[in-house]
Structures are given as C-alpha cells and as structure tokens.
C-alpha positions as CSV (number, residue, x, y, z in Angstrom):
1,M,-19.5,-47.6,82.9
2,M,-18.0,-44.1,83.3
3,K,-19.8,-41.4,85.1
4,N,-22.0,-39.6,82.6
5,T,-20.4,-36.2,82.6
6,K,-21.2,-34.3,79.4
7,I,-18.3,-33.5,77.2
8,H,-18.7,-30.1,75.4
9,S,-15.7,-30.1,73.1
10,F,-13.3,-32.5,71.4
11,P,-10.0,-32.0,69.5
12,W,-11.8,-32.1,66.2
13,G,-13.9,-29.0,67.0
14,H,-17.5,-30.3,67.1
15,E,-19.6,-32.1,69.7
16,R,-19.9,-35.5,68.0
17,R,-18.0,-38.2,69.8
18,F,-15.9,-39.2,66.9
19,N,-14.0,-37.3,64.3
20,A,-16.7,-37.3,61.7
21,Y,-16.2,-37.0,57.9
22,S,-19.3,-35.0,57.3
23,N,-18.3,-32.4,59.8
24,Y,-14.8,-32.2,58.4
25,F,-16.2,-31.3,54.9
26,K,-18.6,-28.8,56.4
27,T,-15.7,-27.1,58.0
28,L,-13.6,-27.3,54.8
29,F,-16.2,-26.3,52.3
30,G,-18.8,-24.4,54.4
31,G,-21.6,-26.9,53.7
32,R,-22.5,-30.3,52.5
33,V,-20.3,-31.9,49.9
34,Q,-21.7,-34.8,47.8
35,K,-19.5,-37.6,46.3
36,L,-20.5,-38.7,42.9
37,S,-19.4,-42.3,42.1
38,I,-17.8,-43.0,38.8
39,D,-17.1,-46.2,37.0
40,A,-14.4,-45.2,34.5
41,G,-14.1,-48.7,33.0
42,F,-10.9,-49.8,34.8
43,T,-10.1,-53.4,35.7
44,C,-7.8,-54.8,38.4
45,P,-4.4,-56.6,38.2
46,N,-6.1,-59.2,40.4
47,R,-8.6,-59.9,37.7
48,D,-6.9,-59.4,34.3
49,G,-4.2,-62.1,35.0
50,T,-1.3,-59.8,36.0
51,L,-1.5,-60.9,39.6
52,G,-4.4,-63.4,39.4
53,T,-7.9,-63.8,38.2
54,G,-11.3,-63.7,39.9
55,G,-10.4,-60.8,42.2
56,C,-10.5,-60.7,46.0
57,T,-12.8,-63.4,47.4
58,F,-15.2,-60.8,49.0
59,C,-15.5,-58.5,46.0
60,N,-18.5,-57.8,43.8
61,N,-18.6,-54.2,42.6
62,D,-22.4,-54.5,41.9
63,A,-22.9,-54.6,45.7
64,F,-22.1,-51.0,46.2
65,S,-22.2,-49.2,42.8
66,P,-25.2,-46.9,42.3
67,S,-27.5,-47.3,39.3
68,Y,-26.2,-44.3,37.5
69,C,-22.6,-45.5,37.7
70,T,-21.8,-47.5,34.6
71,P,-18.8,-47.4,32.1
72,D,-21.3,-47.6,29.2
73,I,-21.6,-43.8,29.4
74,S,-19.0,-41.1,29.7
75,I,-17.7,-39.7,32.9
76,T,-19.5,-36.4,32.2
77,E,-22.8,-38.2,31.7
78,Q,-22.2,-40.2,35.0
79,I,-21.6,-36.9,36.8
80,E,-24.8,-35.4,35.4
81,K,-26.8,-38.5,36.3
82,G,-25.2,-38.5,39.8
83,I,-26.1,-34.9,40.5
84,S,-29.7,-35.6,39.4
85,F,-29.9,-38.7,41.5
86,H,-28.6,-37.1,44.7
87,S,-30.5,-33.8,44.3
88,K,-33.7,-35.7,45.1
89,R,-32.4,-36.5,48.5
90,Y,-29.8,-33.9,49.3
91,R,-30.7,-30.4,48.0
92,K,-28.2,-28.4,49.9
93,S,-24.9,-29.6,48.5
94,V,-22.4,-26.8,48.0
95,A,-19.9,-28.8,46.0
96,Y,-19.3,-32.2,44.4
97,L,-16.4,-34.6,44.5
98,A,-15.9,-37.1,41.6
99,Y,-15.3,-40.4,43.3
100,F,-13.5,-42.9,41.0
101,Q,-14.8,-45.9,42.9
102,S,-15.1,-49.1,40.8
103,Y,-12.1,-51.4,40.7
104,T,-8.5,-50.0,40.5
105,N,-8.6,-46.3,39.4
106,T,-4.9,-45.9,38.9
107,Y,-4.5,-49.0,36.8
108,A,-3.8,-47.5,33.3
109,A,-1.2,-45.5,31.4
110,L,-0.6,-42.0,32.9
111,D,-2.0,-40.2,29.8
112,E,-5.2,-42.1,30.0
113,L,-5.6,-41.4,33.7
114,K,-4.9,-37.7,33.2
115,K,-7.7,-37.5,30.6
116,K,-10.3,-39.3,32.8
117,Y,-9.4,-37.2,35.9
118,E,-9.4,-33.9,34.0
119,E,-12.7,-34.7,32.4
120,A,-14.3,-35.0,35.8
121,L,-12.6,-31.8,37.1
122,R,-13.9,-29.8,34.1
123,Y,-17.5,-30.4,35.1
124,P,-19.0,-27.2,36.8
125,G,-19.4,-27.7,40.5
126,V,-16.9,-30.5,40.8
127,T,-14.2,-29.3,43.2
128,G,-12.1,-32.3,43.6
129,L,-11.4,-36.0,43.1
130,I,-11.3,-39.1,45.3
131,I,-9.5,-42.0,43.7
132,G,-10.0,-45.5,44.9
133,T,-7.1,-47.9,44.2
134,R,-4.8,-50.6,45.5
135,P,-1.5,-49.9,47.2
136,D,0.4,-51.9,44.6
137,C,-0.9,-49.7,41.7
138,I,0.7,-46.4,42.4
139,S,3.8,-44.8,40.9
140,D,6.0,-41.8,41.7
141,E,5.1,-40.2,38.4
142,L,1.3,-40.5,39.0
143,L,1.7,-39.2,42.6
144,D,3.5,-36.2,41.2
145,H,0.6,-35.5,38.9
146,L,-2.0,-36.0,41.6
147,A,0.0,-33.6,43.8
148,Y,-0.2,-31.1,41.0
149,L,-4.0,-31.5,40.7
150,G,-4.3,-31.2,44.4
151,S,-2.7,-27.8,44.4
152,D,-5.9,-26.4,43.0
153,H,-8.5,-29.0,44.0
154,Y,-9.4,-31.2,46.9
155,L,-7.7,-34.6,46.1
156,A,-7.6,-37.8,48.1
157,V,-6.4,-41.3,47.3
158,E,-8.3,-44.1,49.1
159,Y,-6.5,-47.4,49.3
160,G,-8.3,-50.7,49.8
161,L,-6.1,-52.2,52.6
162,E,-8.8,-54.5,54.2
163,S,-6.6,-56.0,56.8
164,C,-3.2,-55.4,58.6
165,Y,-2.4,-59.1,58.5
166,D,-0.5,-60.8,55.6
167,R,-2.1,-64.2,56.3
168,T,-5.6,-62.6,55.9
169,L,-4.6,-60.8,52.7
170,E,-3.3,-64.0,51.3
171,R,-6.4,-65.9,52.2
172,V,-8.7,-63.4,50.5
173,N,-6.5,-63.4,47.4
174,R,-5.6,-59.8,47.8
175,G,-2.4,-60.0,45.9
176,H,-0.2,-57.8,48.1
177,G,1.0,-57.7,51.7
178,F,0.7,-55.1,54.4
179,A,4.2,-53.7,53.8
180,S,2.9,-52.5,50.4
181,S,0.1,-50.8,52.1
182,V,2.4,-48.9,54.5
183,A,4.8,-47.9,51.7
184,A,2.0,-46.6,49.5
185,L,0.5,-44.5,52.3
186,E,3.8,-43.1,53.3
187,K,4.7,-42.1,49.7
188,T,1.3,-40.6,49.1
189,A,1.3,-38.6,52.3
190,A,4.8,-37.4,51.6
191,K,3.5,-35.7,48.5
192,G,0.9,-33.7,50.5
193,I,-2.0,-35.8,49.1
194,N,-4.9,-36.7,51.4
195,T,-4.9,-40.4,52.2
196,G,-7.7,-42.8,53.0
197,A,-8.0,-46.5,53.7
198,H,-10.7,-49.2,53.8
199,F,-10.7,-52.0,56.4
200,I,-13.1,-55.0,56.8
201,F,-13.9,-56.5,60.2
202,G,-14.8,-60.2,60.3
203,L,-12.6,-61.6,57.5
204,P,-12.1,-65.4,58.0
205,G,-9.1,-66.4,60.1
206,E,-9.1,-63.2,62.2
207,S,-10.1,-63.4,65.9
208,R,-11.9,-60.5,67.6
209,E,-8.6,-59.8,69.4
210,D,-6.7,-59.7,66.1
211,M,-9.2,-57.1,64.8
212,M,-9.0,-55.0,68.0
213,N,-5.3,-54.9,67.8
214,E,-5.5,-53.2,64.4
215,A,-6.6,-50.0,66.2
216,G,-3.0,-49.5,67.3
217,I,-1.6,-50.4,63.9
218,I,-4.0,-48.1,62.0
219,S,-3.4,-45.3,64.4
220,D,0.3,-45.2,63.4
221,L,-0.4,-45.0,59.7
222,P,-0.3,-41.6,57.8
223,L,-4.0,-41.6,57.3
224,K,-6.4,-38.6,56.9
225,T,-9.6,-40.7,56.7
226,V,-10.7,-44.3,57.2
227,K,-13.7,-46.4,56.4
228,F,-14.6,-49.5,58.4
229,H,-17.0,-52.2,57.0
230,Q,-18.4,-55.3,58.6
231,L,-17.9,-58.4,56.5
232,Q,-20.9,-59.2,54.3
233,I,-21.2,-62.4,52.3
234,I,-22.1,-61.1,48.8
235,A,-23.7,-63.1,46.0
236,G,-21.4,-64.0,43.1
237,T,-18.2,-64.0,45.1
238,K,-15.7,-66.7,45.9
239,M,-16.4,-66.0,49.6
240,E,-20.0,-66.9,49.1
241,E,-18.9,-70.4,47.9
242,E,-16.6,-70.7,51.0
243,Y,-19.3,-69.6,53.3
244,R,-21.7,-72.2,51.9
245,S,-19.1,-75.0,52.2
246,N,-17.6,-74.1,55.6
247,P,-19.8,-71.6,57.5
248,E,-18.0,-72.6,60.7
249,D,-14.9,-70.7,59.4
250,F,-16.8,-67.4,59.6
251,D,-17.4,-65.5,62.8
252,L,-19.8,-62.8,61.6
253,F,-20.9,-60.0,63.9
254,T,-24.5,-59.4,65.0
255,W,-25.3,-55.7,65.0
256,E,-25.1,-55.5,68.8
257,E,-21.7,-57.3,68.8
258,Y,-20.4,-55.0,66.1
259,R,-21.7,-51.8,67.8
260,D,-19.9,-52.7,71.0
261,F,-16.8,-53.9,69.2
262,L,-16.6,-50.5,67.4
263,V,-17.0,-48.6,70.7
264,E,-14.0,-50.3,72.2
265,F,-12.1,-50.0,68.9
266,L,-12.8,-46.3,68.5
267,E,-11.7,-45.6,72.1
268,K,-8.2,-46.8,71.0
269,L,-8.1,-45.1,67.6
270,N,-6.0,-42.0,67.0
271,P,-8.3,-39.1,67.4
272,G,-6.6,-37.3,64.5
273,I,-8.0,-39.8,62.0
274,I,-11.3,-38.8,60.4
275,V,-13.8,-41.7,60.3
276,E,-15.9,-41.7,57.1
277,R,-18.1,-44.7,57.9
278,F,-18.4,-47.6,60.3
279,T,-20.5,-50.0,58.3
280,G,-21.0,-51.2,54.7
281,E,-24.4,-51.3,53.1
282,S,-25.1,-53.5,50.1
283,S,-28.2,-54.3,48.1
284,P,-30.3,-56.7,50.2
285,H,-30.9,-59.1,47.3
286,L,-27.1,-59.6,47.1
287,I,-26.4,-60.4,50.8
288,R,-26.1,-64.1,51.5
289,D,-25.4,-64.1,55.3
290,R,-28.0,-63.4,58.0
291,G,-27.6,-59.7,57.6
292,W,-28.9,-57.0,60.0
293,G,-32.5,-56.8,58.9
294,R,-33.7,-53.4,57.8
295,L,-31.1,-51.3,59.5
296,R,-29.7,-48.7,57.2
297,S,-26.4,-46.9,57.5
298,E,-27.8,-43.7,58.8
299,E,-29.8,-45.6,61.5
300,M,-26.7,-47.6,62.5
301,V,-24.6,-44.4,62.9
302,R,-27.4,-42.9,65.1
303,L,-27.5,-46.0,67.3
304,F,-23.7,-46.1,67.5
305,E,-23.5,-42.5,68.6
306,K,-26.3,-43.1,71.2
307,R,-24.1,-46.0,72.6
308,L,-21.1,-43.7,72.8
309,E,-23.2,-41.2,74.7
310,E,-24.6,-43.8,77.1
311,L,-21.1,-44.9,78.0
312,N,-19.8,-41.3,77.9
313,T,-16.8,-42.3,75.7
314,W,-15.3,-41.0,72.5
315,Q,-12.7,-41.6,69.8
316,G,-9.2,-41.7,71.2
317,R,-10.2,-41.8,74.9
318,L,-7.8,-44.7,75.4
319,Y,-5.4,-43.8,72.6
320,T,-1.7,-44.0,73.5
321,P,0.8,-42.9,70.8
322,S,3.2,-45.6,70.0
323,Q,7.0,-45.3,70.4
324,K,7.5,-46.0,66.7
325,K,5.5,-43.3,64.9
326,I,4.6,-43.8,61.2
327,R,2.0,-41.1,61.2
328,D,2.9,-37.7,59.9
329,K,1.9,-35.2,62.6
330,S,1.1,-32.5,60.1
331,L,-2.0,-34.4,58.9
C-alpha cells in the first residue's frame, strides 16, 4: 500500500479520485444535468434478421429501461413523464439531455432519425442528445447531421462495444468485430462529436488478465466517456440458458473482487477519459446470478471511492501512453 499522502488536485480539476461524469457536467452546465431515457421504437440489425435474430446473448432491454420509457407514447410524452419521474428525486437539475437508449438508435432512414431527434430537442429545457447505438450502424451522412446538431446543442454518440476481443464478440452474438468499433469511434470523433462506449467485465471466455489488458486498449481509443458494467445474468436472455446449462463457463465477480479489479484497472486507464459509471444495476427480479445483495449503484460508488482513498490511488496513476496513439489529444 502507498503512503497515505492526501492528494489535493487532479488533472480533471476536482478532488474525486477519478474523472467523474457528474463533475464534468457540473463544470459544463453549471449544475446537475439529468438524462431522460427514451425508447423511440427502434429495433436492431441483430434482431430483425439483417445480421441475425435474438440479439446479443446478454441483452434484455427491460432490465435497464425505466417505467416511463415506452414506445407506445410519443417522445414528447416520454420526456414529460421522465421529468416528472426524476423531479421527485432530483429537484435541482438545471438542464435535461434526451437519451435515446433502447436498442439501436441510428438504425432507420435519415429523415426518420431527424424527426425523432428534433422532436426531443424542441422540448423546453432539453439542451442536447445522447444517442446509444452500435458501431456498425453509423454513416457519414448521419454523422454530418449529428455534427450540425452538435453545433448548437450538447451531443454524444454512445457505442455498445462490450469487449475489445473478437472471440468474445462472436461468442455473445454481437455481429461485429472490434475493428468496426475503432473505425466508428475514429469517424465520430473526427466530426467533433462527443464519443462514449460501454464495456462489460466478466463475459464468458475472458480471463481476469484479458479484462485488465483492456485498460491499455481503451486508453488509446478516441473516447470522451466510458461506462463499465459487471456481467449480470438477466432473465429472458440466451445467456441465462447458457448459465443454467454450463455455470462453470462463467467467472462472475463478487463485489469485493470487482471493487479491487476496478481499482487496478482505473490506475492504468487514461486520465483524460471521463468515467460515467462502474457498475450496472438491473431490476432484482430479473437477475439470475447470485447478484450483490441490496447494494445500489450509489453505494457501490461510495465504497469504491473509499477504497481508492484507503490505497491513496487514482485514475491514471499507472497510465503510460502507448507508442501507437489512436486517441485524439484534443478530446
């Protein structure tokens, strides 16, 4: 353990020991910004038969979609319900971001996409968009339009990458390889659009060493933000069937294992990448693995930060820039 000398400042301008998403938005907007999830009724090329059917083996959108988020009502109505839902818990939001979250939110004709995005931006108080999608569902024409929208609004594209390893992506029926992920991020960042990515730790076939090595790979990507999730076995997924048949194929983290893994991972991660979240949280009735009891995301972040302080370490402490830089230094 390092000598516990208090660190008063970090490159990201606040005293938390990682480059935190909430602090980034407070600096950018002057206060709390609330994301409002939207289900715009899109599907996915991995579900409609274009690439495959059934989707990714771990995927069940019901596991993370809030109750107000349903394609049965308009985008405007979902925003209204979302503001009402969040106002009971967070009363000091200074702005809202429309988060197109469910399925693949660039998977439609450009004219249809424009209508949906612009409907969200017309709502009073909505200052930008976050668009969740796949790296193989983006086009130059769409990126040009998103760059145009981003000239007057906050705009980010979040890609579900999940893993840096092709063998893993094939095993979970992702439908694309890691080269597609890198290409999409590079093209998006080159347009001046904020980029985000999701990764899952604990996917079958990956060792802890494999996962730890992703810190260096991710650090070289042109990423503004990142989300990390622990693997959860969710009801109604193909992975649930695999877990029931061959549980020995899964090396799921306990909370303490995951906490300590993340500490070591974060030490190696580029300090310029903003970390939005460290854990996933699903409805308890949908979780089919042993889970982490009653721990909620906020409590896990608190415990994780406590561990960073105990060890007197922080994001990027052991980060070494690679010789082959993919990352755009302007981000």
